[in-house]
N, C-alpha and C positions, 0 to 999 in steps of 0.2 A: 504496500499500499504505502503511492505514497500523495501525504497531504498537497492542496496547491491553496495556501488563500491570496485568496484573488484582493488586490488593497483595492477599494473606491477612489475616483478622485477628485473626493476629497480629504482625503489619509498623504491624497499629497501634495495637492495647490491649493489646501483649503485657507493658507496664508497671498493668493493674491482675492480670494470671496474676504479676506475680514482677517483685516490686520493682525486685532489681536487675537484669531487664532493661534490655535496650542495641542495639537492631536496626542492623545491619551498612551501612543505609544504602543496599542494593545498588539499590533501583531509582528511584534517583537516581541511581545511578550511571550505571544505562544505560539512564534516560530523557537522563541529558547527552551518551553514548556519538552515541547513536538520530542528537538532533538536531547533534548532530559532522558525523555523515557527511549531514545529510539526509535521514531517515528520519521521517516525518508519528508522532508519537505523540501519545498522551492518557495528561495526567501523572496519572493515578486517587491514588496515594502520598499525593502533594502532599495535594489537595482535599482527601483523606478527615482526611489530618489536618489541616487548617484546620479541619471542622467539628468534626470533635475537640475542637482546643481551643475553637475556642467555647460549645463546650457544647449543640452541636447531638442532635438524639436520634441514636438507639445508626444504626450500621453497620450492624453483623452480629445477626441474632440469636441471644442468645445463650447458648441451647442448644443451637447449632451453626455451623457455618462460612456458611450463606445470609446474600445478601442480607437486610436489611427492602428495602421499599419503597422509602424513603428514597433508601438504598445504589441498586439499580436503578436511582429518579429520578436521581441523579449521574450515577451511569458512562451511562446513555444519553441524555442531556444536554451531557454535556461529549463525550458521541463524538460526536455536533450538528452541535458548535460545531466540533470541527477538519474535519470529512466537509465542510462548509463552508466551510473556506477553502483 
């Protein structure tokens, strides 16, 4: 079993909507606890947050919450890497 935690758009780009936004860290805490229990998981949150900080193109469409082609490609590639292990 591989657990894939899908970050929503607000968890990645919430500070763009609200300057006072503070993410509660649920996904990183969940990912850490899964690892501590030996459950394989895909950490899309850290991957997406790193891409945001690096100034890459958007991972979600501005008009809704669906992934852009880049967001999908990153998710698929990250899943493949975990499956290979």
